[in-house]
MIMAR-397501 format. One record per residue (C-alpha): residue number from 1; residue in one letter; x, y, z. Coordinates in steps of 0.05 Angstrom, whole numbers, plus 32768, in hexadecimal, padded with zeros to 4 digits. Example, Ala and Ser with C-alpha at 12.3 -4.5 7.8 and 13.67 -1.06 7.14 Angstrom:
// residues 2
   pos   code      u      v      w
     1      a   80F6   7FA6   809C
     2      s   8111   7FEB   808F
This chain:
// residues 290
   pos   code      u      v      w
     1      x   8041   7D8F   8C88
     2      x   807B   7D8F   8C58
     3      x   8070   7DD9   8C4A
     4      x   806D   7DE7   8C94
     5      x   80B0   7DC3   8C9E
     6      x   80CF   7DEB   8C65
     7      x   80B6   7E2B   8C84
     8      x   80D3   7E1A   8CC8
     9      x   8115   7E06   8CA8
    10      x   8119   7E48   8C82
    11      x   8109   7E6E   8CC2
    12      x   8140   7E49   8CE7
    13      x   8172   7E5D   8CB1
    14      x   8165   7EA7   8CB8
    15      x   8196   7EB1   8CF3
    16      x   81CB   7E8B   8CCC
    17      x   81C1   7EB7   8C8F
    18      x   81C3   7EF5   8CBB
    19      x   8205   7EE0   8CDA
    20      x   8221   7ED0   8C96
    21      x   820E   7F15   8C7D
    22      x   8229   7F36   8CBD
    23      x   826E   7F15   8CB6
    24      x   826F   7F1A   8C6A
    25      x   8251   7F52   8C3F
    26      x   8232   7F73   8C7D
    27      x   8275   7F79   8CA0
    28      x   8295   7F96   8C61
    29      x   825C   7FC7   8C59
    30      x   8263   7FDD   8CA1
    31      x   82AE   7FE7   8C9A
    32      x   82A6   800F   8C5A
    33      x   8271   803B   8C7A
    34      x   829F   8046   8CB5
    35      x   82D8   8056   8C87
    36      x   82AC   8088   8C63
    37      x   82A0   80AC   8CA4
    38      x   82EB   80AE   8CB1
    39      x   82F9   80C8   8C6C
    40      x   82C6   80FF   8C76
    41      x   82EB   8113   8CB6
    42      x   832D   810E   8C91
    43      x   8314   813E   8C5B
    44      x   8303   8171   8C90
    45      x   8348   8169   8CAF
    46      x   8367   816E   8C6A
    47      x   8343   81AF   8C5D
    48      x   835C   81CA   8C9F
    49      x   83A3   81B4   8C8E
    50      x   839E   81D7   8C4B
    51      x   838A   8218   8C6D
    52      x   83C2   8211   8CA0
    53      x   83F4   8203   8C68
    54      x   83DE   8240   8C42
    55      x   83E8   826B   8C80
    56      x   842C   824C   8C8B
    57      x   8441   8259   8C44
    58      x   842C   82A2   8C49
    59      x   8453   82A7   8C8A
    60      x   848F   8288   8C65
    61      x   848B   82BC   8C2E
    62      x   8485   82F4   8C62
    63      x   84C2   82D9   8C88
    64      x   84EB   82D7   8C48
    65      x   84D8   831F   8C38
    66      x   84E8   8336   8C7F
    67      x   852B   8313   8C7E
    68      x   853D   8333   8C3B
    69      x   8529   8377   8C55
    70      x   8554   836D   8C93
    71      x   8590   835B   8C67
    72      x   8585   8394   8C36
    73      x   8577   83C9   8C6A
    74      x   8593   83B1   8CAC
    75      x   8578   83D3   8CEA
    76      x   855E   83BF   8D2F
    77      x   8517   83C5   8D15
    78      x   8521   839B   8CD7
    79      x   8547   8366   8D00
    80      x   850E   8363   8D32
    81      x   84DB   835F   8CFA
    82      x   8501   8325   8CD9
    83      x   8504   82FF   8D1B
    84      x   84B9   830A   8D27
    85      x   84A9   82F2   8CE1
    86      x   84D6   82B4   8CEA
    87      x   84B3   82A3   8D2B
    88      x   846F   82AB   8D0B
    89      x   8486   827D   8CD3
    90      x   849D   8248   8D04
    91      x   845A   824A   8D28
    92      x   8432   8246   8CE8
    93      x   8459   820A   8CCD
    94      x   8453   81E6   8D0F
    95      x   8407   81EF   8D0B
    96      x   8405   81D7   8CC3
    97      x   842F   8199   8CD4
    98      x   8401   8188   8D0D
    99      x   83C4   8190   8CE0
   100      x   83E1   8163   8CAA
   101      x   83F4   812F   8CDE
   102      x   83AC   812E   8CF7
   103      x   8393   8123   8CB0
   104      x   83C5   80EB   8CA6
   105      x   83AF   80C8   8CE6
   106      x   8366   80CA   8CD0
   107      x   8377   80B1   8C8B
   108      x   839F   8078   8CAA
   109      x   8360   8063   8CD1
   110      x   8337   8064   8C91
   111      x   836C   803E   8C6B
   112      x   836F   8007   8C9F
   113      x   8323   8001   8C9F
   114      x   8320   7FFC   8C53
   115      x   8359   7FCA   8C52
   116      x   8333   7F9E   8C83
   117      x   82F5   7FA4   8C57
   118      x   831E   7F8F   8C1B
   119      x   830E   7FD0   8BF7
   120      x   8339   7FE9   8BBD
   121      x   832F   802F   8BD7
   122      x   8362   8020   8C0D
   123      x   839C   802B   8BDD
   124      x   8384   8070   8BC7
   125      x   837C   8084   8C10
   126      x   83C2   806A   8C1D
   127      x   83DE   809B   8BEA
   128      x   83B7   80D4   8C0A
   129      x   83D0   80C1   8C4F
   130      x   8419   80C1   8C38
   131      x   840F   8104   8C16
   132      x   83F7   8120   8C59
   133      x   8432   8100   8C7D
   134      x   8464   8121   8C4D
   135      x   8442   8165   8C57
   136      x   8444   815A   8CA2
   137      x   848F   8154   8C9F
   138      x   8494   8108   8CA2
   139      x   84B2   8104   8C5C
   140      x   84DA   80C4   8C65
   141      x   849D   809F   8C82
   142      x   846F   80B7   8C4B
   143      x   849C   80A8   8C0F
   144      x   84B3   8068   8C2F
   145      x   846C   804C   8C31
   146      x   8460   8065   8BEA
   147      x   849E   803F   8BD4
   148      x   8484   8000   8BF5
   149      x   8441   800B   8BD3
   150      x   8462   8012   8B8F
   151      x   8489   7FD2   8B9B
   152      x   8448   7FAD   8BAA
   153      x   8425   7FCA   8B6D
   154      x   8461   7FB9   8B40
   155      x   8464   7F71   8B5A
   156      x   841A   7F6B   8B4A
   157      x   8424   7F84   8B03
   158      x   8404   7FC8   8B13
   159      x   8442   7FF3   8B13
   160      x   842A   801F   8ADA
   161      x   83E2   8029   8AF0
   162      x   83C4   806E   8B01
   163      x   83C8   805B   8B4B
   164      x   8412   804C   8B45
   165      x   841D   808D   8B20
   166      x   83FA   80B2   8B58
   167      x   8425   8091   8B8C
   168      x   8464   809E   8B64
   169      x   8452   80E7   8B5B
   170      x   8448   80EF   8BA6
   171      x   848B   80CC   8BB4
   172      x   84AE   80F8   8B81
   173      x   8491   8136   8BA1
   174      x   84A7   811F   8BE6
   175      x   84EE   8112   8BCC
   176      x   84EE   8158   8BAE
   177      x   84DA   8178   8BF0
   178      x   850E   814E   8C14
   179      x   8546   8160   8BE3
   180      x   8534   81AA   8BE9
   181      x   8536   81A7   8C35
   182      x   8576   817F   8C37
   183      x   8599   81B0   8C0A
   184      x   857F   81EC   8C30
   185      x   8598   81CE   8C71
   186      x   85DF   81C8   8C55
   187      x   85E3   817D   8C4B
   188      x   861B   8164   8C1D
   189      x   860C   8167   8BD2
   190      x   860F   811B   8BCC
   191      x   85D7   8113   8BFE
   192      x   85A3   8144   8BE4
   193      x   85B3   8134   8B9B
   194      x   85A5   80EB   8BA7
   195      x   8560   80FD   8BC0
   196      x   8553   8130   8B89
   197      x   8568   80FA   8B57
   198      x   8530   80CC   8B6F
   199      x   84FF   8105   8B66
   200      x   851A   8118   8B22
   201      x   8517   80D1   8B06
   202      x   84D0   80C6   8B1D
   203      x   84B7   8109   8B03
   204      x   84DA   80FC   8AC0
   205      x   84B9   80B8   8ABB
   206      x   8474   80D6   8ACA
   207      x   847D   8110   8A9A
   208      x   8493   80E4   8A61
   209      x   845E   80AF   8A70
   210      x   8425   80E1   8A70
   211      x   843C   8106   8A32
   212      x   8450   80CF   8A03
   213      x   840D   80C0   89E3
   214      x   83DE   80E0   89B1
   215      x   83B2   80F5   89EB
   216      x   83E2   810C   8A21
   217      x   83CD   810D   8A6A
   218      x   83B6   8152   8A82
   219      x   83E9   814B   8ABA
   220      x   8423   8146   8A88
   221      x   8432   8191   8A8B
   222      x   8430   8192   8AD6
   223      x   845E   8157   8ADC
   224      x   848F   8175   8AAA
   225      x   8490   81B5   8AD3
   226      x   849D   818D   8B12
   227      x   84D8   816B   8AEF
   228      x   84F3   81B0   8ADD
   229      x   84ED   81C6   8B25
   230      x   8519   818C   8B3B
   231      x   854C   819D   8B06
   232      x   854B   81E6   8B1D
   233      x   8558   81CF   8B64
   234      x   8595   81A8   8B4E
   235      x   85B1   81E1   8B24
   236      x   85A3   821F   8B4F
   237      x   85DC   823D   8B78
   238      x   85D6   8235   8BC4
   239      x   85D3   8280   8BD1
   240      x   8599   8287   8BA1
   241      x   8574   824C   8BBF
   242      x   8572   826D   8C04
   243      x   854A   82A7   8BE7
   244      x   8516   827B   8BC5
   245      x   84D6   8266   8BEA
   246      x   84C6   821E   8BF9
   247      x   848F   81FB   8BD0
   248      x   844B   820B   8BEE
   249      x   843E   81C5   8C0A
   250      x   8485   81B6   8C20
   251      x   8490   81AE   8C6B
   252      x   84C7   81D6   8C8C
   253      x   84EC   8196   8CA1
   254      x   84E7   814B   8CA1
   255      x   851B   8136   8C6E
   256      x   8543   810E   8CA0
   257      x   8542   80C4   8C92
   258      x   853A   80C8   8C47
   259      x   857D   80A7   8C3B
   260      x   8586   8079   8C77
   261      x   8556   8041   8C68
   262      x   8518   8060   8C87
   263      x   84F7   8064   8C43
   264      x   84F6   801B   8C2D
   265      x   84E9   8000   8BE8
   266      x   850F   7FD6   8BB6
   267      x   8522   8013   8B8D
   268      x   8515   805D   8B8D
   269      x   8517   805D   8B41
   270      x   84DC   8056   8B12
   271      x   84D6   801D   8AE0
   272      x   84FE   8023   8AA0
   273      x   84DC   8039   8A60
   274      x   84ED   8012   8A22
   275      x   8509   804F   89FF
   276      x   852C   806E   8A3C
   277      x   856E   8053   8A53
   278      x   856E   8084   8A8E
   279      x   853B   805A   8AB4
   280      x   850A   8094   8ABC
   281      x   84D2   8068   8AAE
   282      x   83CC   8113   8B5A
   283      x   83F4   8143   8B78
   284      x   83F5   8172   8B3D
   285      x   8428   81A8   8B34
   286      x   8455   81B8   8B6F
   287      x   8437   81FA   8B84
   288      x   8459   8239   8B9E
   289      x   84A4   8244   8BA3
   290      x   84CC   8209   8B8A
């Protein structure tokens, strides 16, 4: 009789255990599976955006060549060809921006799902989403969220982790794109130099951090080259800048708001290194153009 009562008690507890699993580990497992599906969709969208960006960059190079030909050998034909190339470039960049925005939206869904599940993967997806936002032309929004993320990581004592480095590199890249676009659009030197300064300081920090050990980070050379690209931007004459192509993954616009509080964060500067009084303390190499 005692065994029978124990058996009935155990049977009665099964629904309770099932509910506990459903609202505990089961719910998390469901959310992570759902996030996995969203990430798979995001990867497809990301591949489509990559292809669209490549087409846009080729159209950009063709437009630069057509414009140069029109200036070197002016004629009705060369002028018409330059205009057609510029129109094709505009169309291609619009398509690329739309594709990156779609990828960013899907990554946002996955990030929210992973955050609800309490998964550490949410932060990595957050970096990827902001990268897509920057490439879509929402530079201020993308780097602004990366700055907030860096603040959170720093407050938690994780400001020098690989995740923080990845977020910082994406922010530095976004600032570089923004400074390049601001300068090309004729903004005052004080404005675009402030933004390029944020990029330069962060790339310097990353380059020195990854190359100051007996076993330097494989990304050290890439980060050093990115730093040099920022310095070149600051030192190149305006007339020479107009003839140089944009970086491959740079949007055509979207630098507005970089200096008016739309990119929050306690500071745009990296942490100080003990041996560096300047305070300069994966995206990989900035491809194509500069």
